[in-house]
C-alpha angles and dihedrals in degrees: 000000000000119000114233108241132173114250113273114257108248091235092052090046090053092054093047091047092049090051092049090057087069093060110123095024106137119248111259120168112243092000127128109180118122111237093007105061145315143166122213093277090045091060092053091046091050093050089049091053092048097048104028110018136242116014112262093228135003115251114246117246107272133190122226087253096044094122091055092047095073095258092140132220096330097151095043092047093051091046090052091051098049111019131067119242111250112254101210128073094232133065109262135186110277096031118134104224126206121197140187107226091204130022112263095021131104124272105270107152127069140175142168117250116234092182140345094294105019136074144175112235143143127233134179114285096013136084118245106286143176108238139169117265103234123206092258089061093044087057090051094051110123102177145349124215139175127221110255108271092016 
């Protein structure tokens, strides 16, 4: 049985489609080059460049353990500076999602929603993929944003 859904906004569809183009890109820490390598932030940065233009600020160098090293809410702070808070109460295609990997830690994982319960993201040891967003990740969701103009 098909679920009745409203038609996808063309702007949301464009963000989701751009994110899906990264699927299969190998995981590479700090990278952001479609087909060659990206981490979770690299996918978001690459979609920004494709749909908006040059990145508004370069990301600082970060270690794999940066969030545990007391660096603070770097990703959330940058998202707040450059992205638009999502208006709806539910995850929607095109949302940039920020997660806390562990309770009580900083937001250090991100993805781009392709639907209410799916996202494109990269994680260590795996190529960029579109995966379901399980309940455990919904509970770890810190913030949802939209790309400016989208």
